[in-house]
TIVO-71515 format. One record per residue (C-alpha): chain; residue number from 1; x, y, z negated. Coordinates in Angstrom, 3 decimals, decimal comma. Each point is the difference from the previous one (the first is absolute). Example, Ala and Ser with C-alpha at 12.3 -4.5 7.8 and 13.67 -1.06 7.14 Angstrom:
BEGIN
SITE  chain    n        px        py        pz
SITE      A    1    12,300    -4,500    -7,800
SITE      A    2     1,370     3,440     0,660
***
This chain:
BEGIN
SITE  chain    n        px        py        pz
SITE      A    1   173,699   -30,936   -13,026
SITE      A    2    -0,195     3,514     1,434
SITE      A    3    -2,943    -1,035     2,180
SITE      A    4    -1,863    -1,311    -3,060
SITE      A    5     0,680     3,233    -1,921
SITE      A    6    -1,157     2,071     2,954
SITE      A    7    -3,150    -2,107     0,325
SITE      A    8    -0,755     0,385    -3,706
SITE      A    9     0,484     3,768     0,248
SITE      A   10    -2,361     0,200     2,964
SITE      A   11    -2,616    -2,026    -1,815
SITE      A   12     0,293     2,282    -3,064
SITE      A   13    -0,417     3,116     2,121
SITE      A   14    -3,001    -1,558     1,715
SITE      A   15    -1,851    -0,727    -3,254
SITE      A   16     0,932     3,274    -1,767
SITE      A   17    -2,974     1,923     1,470
SITE      A   18    -2,253    -2,860    -1,067
SITE      A   19     1,428     0,062    -3,531
SITE      A   20    -0,489     3,756    -0,247
SITE      A   21    -3,568    -0,388     1,196
SITE      A   22    -0,689    -2,463    -2,805
SITE      A   23     1,111     2,415    -2,708
SITE      A   24    -2,958     1,192    -2,067
SITE      A   25    -1,253     3,445     0,896
SITE      A   26     0,480     2,731    -2,581
SITE      A   27    -2,876     0,195    -2,448
SITE      A   28    -2,176     3,074     0,204
SITE      A   29     0,391     1,935    -3,220
SITE      A   30    -1,509     2,923    -1,869
SITE      A   31     1,799     2,485    -2,243
SITE      A   32    -1,635     2,417    -2,415
SITE      A   33     1,629     3,115    -1,463
SITE      A   34    -1,176     2,782    -2,305
SITE      A   35     0,605     3,714    -0,251
SITE      A   36    -1,495     2,824    -2,010
SITE      A   37    -0,589     2,942     2,382
SITE      A   38     2,147     2,986    -0,881
SITE      A   39    -1,929     3,146    -0,877
SITE      A   40     1,947     3,142     0,749
SITE      A   41    -2,531     2,444    -1,414
SITE      A   42     0,184     0,265    -3,784
SITE      A   43    -3,622     1,166    -0,181
SITE      A   44    -1,192    -3,082     1,909
SITE      A   45     1,920    -2,288    -2,355
SITE      A   46    -1,522     1,749    -3,005
SITE      A   47    -3,513    -0,240     1,452
SITE      A   48     0,337    -3,725     0,688
SITE      A   49     1,288    -0,603    -3,506
SITE      A   50    -2,756     2,168    -1,504
SITE      A   51    -2,679    -1,938     1,896
SITE      A   52     1,588    -3,384    -0,724
SITE      A   53     0,608    -0,826     3,677
SITE      A   54     2,576    -2,651     0,866
SITE      A   55     1,338    -0,768     3,473
SITE      A   56     2,194    -2,745     1,475
SITE      A   57     0,904    -0,778     3,624
SITE      A   58     0,177    -3,690     0,917
SITE      A   59     1,799    -0,800     3,267
SITE      A   60    -0,523    -3,356     1,690
SITE      A   61     2,398    -1,107     2,743
SITE      A   62    -0,613    -3,006     2,224
SITE      A   63     2,053    -1,870     2,579
SITE      A   64    -2,936    -0,239     2,394
SITE      A   65    -3,255     1,819     0,865
SITE      A   66    -2,801    -0,678    -2,440
SITE      A   67    -3,611     0,702    -0,809
SITE      A   68    -0,910     0,145    -3,655
SITE      A   69    -2,801     0,200    -2,510
SITE      A   70     0,386     1,837    -3,295
SITE      A   71    -1,648    -1,438    -3,109
SITE      A   72    -0,696     1,291    -3,471
SITE      A   73     0,260    -2,638    -2,722
SITE      A   74    -1,463     0,715    -3,427
SITE      A   75     1,196    -2,162    -2,862
SITE      A   76    -2,223     0,045    -3,068
SITE      A   77     1,274    -2,301    -2,748
SITE      A   78     1,362    -2,422     2,575
SITE      A   79    -3,101     0,029     2,217
SITE      A   80     0,907     1,326     3,445
SITE      A   81    -2,333     1,689     2,479
SITE      A   82     1,338     0,783     3,471
SITE      A   83    -1,610     2,268     2,580
SITE      A   84     1,086     1,485     3,289
SITE      A   85     0,635     3,726     0,264
SITE      A   86    -1,651    -0,156     3,418
SITE      A   87     2,679    -0,679     2,616
SITE      A   88     1,747    -1,570     2,166
SITE      A   89     2,130     2,864     1,032
SITE      A   90     2,755     0,053     2,634
SITE      A   91     3,697     0,227    -0,754
SITE      A   92     2,391     2,627     1,260
SITE      A   93     2,079    -0,710     3,136
SITE      A   94     3,136     0,086    -2,157
SITE      A   95    -1,171    -3,024    -2,047
SITE      A   96    -0,172     2,227    -3,057
SITE      A   97    -2,865     1,304    -2,113
SITE      A   98     0,034     2,336    -2,985
SITE      A   99    -2,932    -0,056    -2,393
SITE      A  100    -0,367     3,047    -2,247
SITE      A  101    -1,913    -0,810    -3,197
SITE      A  102    -1,383     2,578    -2,432
SITE      A  103    -1,640    -0,704    -3,356
SITE      A  104    -1,837     2,240    -2,419
SITE      A  105    -1,771    -1,031    -3,192
SITE      A  106    -3,402     1,724     0,088
SITE      A  107    -1,049    -1,293    -3,411
SITE      A  108     0,882    -2,706    -2,487
SITE      A  109    -1,758    -2,583     2,176
SITE      A  110     0,297     1,285     3,595
SITE      A  111     2,952     0,527     2,311
SITE      A  112     0,000     1,593     3,435
SITE      A  113     2,290    -1,598     2,571
SITE      A  114     0,849     1,775     3,209
SITE      A  115     1,894    -1,465     2,937
SITE      A  116     1,252     2,936     2,059
SITE      A  117     1,815    -1,941     2,710
SITE      A  118    -0,067    -1,788     2,373
SITE      A  119    -3,741     0,369    -0,608
SITE      A  120    -1,895     2,557    -2,050
SITE      A  121    -2,374    -1,445    -2,555
SITE      A  122    -0,915     0,640    -3,617
SITE      A  123    -2,005    -2,043    -2,481
SITE      A  124    -0,709    -0,340    -3,705
SITE      A  125     0,692    -3,139    -2,017
SITE      A  126    -1,624    -0,794    -3,365
SITE      A  127     3,048    -0,796    -2,084
SITE      A  128     1,394     0,915    -3,430
SITE      A  129     2,613     2,633     0,827
SITE      A  130     1,762     0,500    -3,333
SITE      A  131     3,731    -0,352     0,544
SITE      A  132    -0,380    -0,993     3,667
SITE      A  133     2,502     1,013     2,675
SITE      A  134     0,668    -0,784     3,647
SITE      A  135     2,589    -2,778    -0,128
SITE      A  136     2,183    -1,691     2,595
SITE      A  137    -0,558    -3,717     0,567
SITE      A  138     3,563    -1,093     0,718
SITE      A  139     0,802    -3,579     0,973
SITE      A  140     3,281    -1,923     0,028
SITE      A  141    -1,417    -2,339     2,648
SITE      A  142    -0,024     1,197     3,644
SITE      A  143    -3,456     0,388     1,498
SITE      A  144    -1,175    -1,895     3,063
SITE      A  145    -2,723     0,907     2,473
SITE      A  146    -2,256    -2,644    -1,539
SITE      A  147     0,178     1,543    -3,478
SITE      A  148    -2,463     2,327    -1,653
SITE      A  149     2,408     2,750    -0,919
SITE      A  150    -0,626     2,027    -3,181
SITE      A  151     0,760     3,640     0,774
SITE      A  152    -0,702     1,885    -3,210
SITE      A  153    -1,997    -0,204    -3,235
SITE      A  154    -1,830     2,361    -2,321
SITE      A  155     0,552    -1,517    -3,404
SITE      A  156     0,888     0,526    -3,619
SITE      A  157     3,285    -1,444    -1,132
SITE      A  158     0,615    -2,688    -2,543
SITE      A  159    -1,187     1,082    -3,442
SITE      A  160     2,173    -1,176    -2,860
SITE      A  161     0,462     0,624    -3,680
SITE      A  162     2,973     1,673    -1,617
SITE      A  163     1,006     0,658    -3,593
SITE      A  164     2,183     2,970    -0,914
SITE      A  165     0,915     0,799    -3,605
SITE      A  166    -2,749    -2,260    -1,222
SITE      A  167    -2,660     1,630     2,163
SITE      A  168    -1,722    -2,085     2,682
SITE      A  169    -1,132     1,402     3,290
SITE      A  170    -0,565    -0,871     3,622
SITE      A  171     1,935     0,861     3,129
SITE      A  172    -0,632    -0,373     3,727
SITE      A  173     2,741    -1,565     2,092
SITE      A  174    -0,282     0,494     3,761
SITE      A  175     3,543    -0,948     0,983
SITE      A  176    -0,194    -3,617    -1,168
SITE      A  177    -3,106    -0,535     2,140
SITE      A  178     1,444     1,595     3,130
SITE      A  179     3,493    -1,431    -0,397
SITE      A  180    -1,240    -3,556    -0,538
SITE      A  181    -0,706    -0,042     3,761
SITE      A  182    -3,041    -2,205    -0,456
SITE      A  183    -3,112     0,038     2,165
SITE      A  184    -2,633     2,278    -1,592
SITE      A  185    -2,441    -2,909    -0,067
SITE      A  186     2,206    -1,393    -2,801
SITE      A  187     0,148     3,141    -2,136
SITE      A  188    -3,030    -0,881    -2,114
SITE      A  189     1,482    -3,319    -1,042
SITE      A  190     3,606     1,150    -0,348
SITE      A  191    -0,510     3,409    -1,627
SITE      A  192    -3,528    -0,210    -1,409
SITE      A  193    -1,183     2,901     2,159
SITE      A  194    -3,784    -0,029    -0,009
SITE      A  195    -1,291     2,265     2,761
SITE      A  196     1,827     1,310     3,054
SITE      A  197    -0,171     0,169     3,778
SITE      A  198     2,481    -0,600     2,772
SITE      A  199     0,006     0,222     3,788
SITE      A  200     0,947    -2,802     2,369
SITE      A  201     0,925     0,036     3,656
SITE      A  202    -1,168    -2,974     2,055
SITE      A  203     1,609    -0,279     3,398
SITE      A  204    -1,620    -1,550     3,048
SITE      A  205     2,978    -0,869     2,176
SITE      A  206    -0,095    -0,649     3,736
SITE      A  207    -3,025     2,257     0,449
SITE      A  208    -0,448     3,190     1,954
SITE      A  209     0,072     3,046    -2,299
SITE      A  210    -3,401     1,676    -0,304
SITE      A  211     0,264     3,722    -0,554
SITE      A  212    -2,817     1,465    -2,058
SITE      A  213     0,477     3,513    -1,302
SITE      A  214    -3,482     0,326    -1,477
SITE      A  215     0,050     1,351    -3,544
SITE      A  216    -1,550    -2,420    -2,448
SITE      A  217    -2,135     1,242    -2,900
SITE      A  218    -0,828    -2,325    -2,854
SITE      A  219    -3,515    -0,309    -1,374
SITE      A  220     1,208     1,267    -3,367
SITE      A  221     1,092     3,292     1,535
SITE      A  222    -3,295     0,462     1,835
SITE      A  223    -2,067    -0,100    -3,187
***
């Protein structure tokens, strides 16, 4: 009986490495976090507020080296137009990238978007700007390397009606849009938001990062 037990134990030890080798490898994942840069100078804060400039940092962390392309997606009444910002651009050695987005409404129908890092580019977008803000695109579902990852949006909130003391009016609700944690491609249908833009990150995994520090100027800025 002892010999049989010993034989069984030896067989188990022999196949353990094989069993471990058959375990599925950990899935490569992407996490996205947001932070509003802190401004220590009161004058700088006042100037940004006076000029209507908004800024949000978006940090992307990956479990493996990546090359990516950044896209702008414009949604006009449910019709989406996607275009590349002009990359690919290489990742940092620490598997982490921070995009710094600025927005400024230049008029009622034009917004200037600036990406200050990891590249430096600025462009104008024809878009109704009334009530628009830079908004996080938070998801409850973990991102994978094969996903197109929404980083941030420039959008108005959900416009609703309210009645107070017999008087009817409208209000803009940003929190319900952000906190719904839905993909921005769904915002038109879910919240009846007509015109907005958002930025997507498309990752090309298993490729050699291509570093390109050339500043990109859009045609709209050259005119």
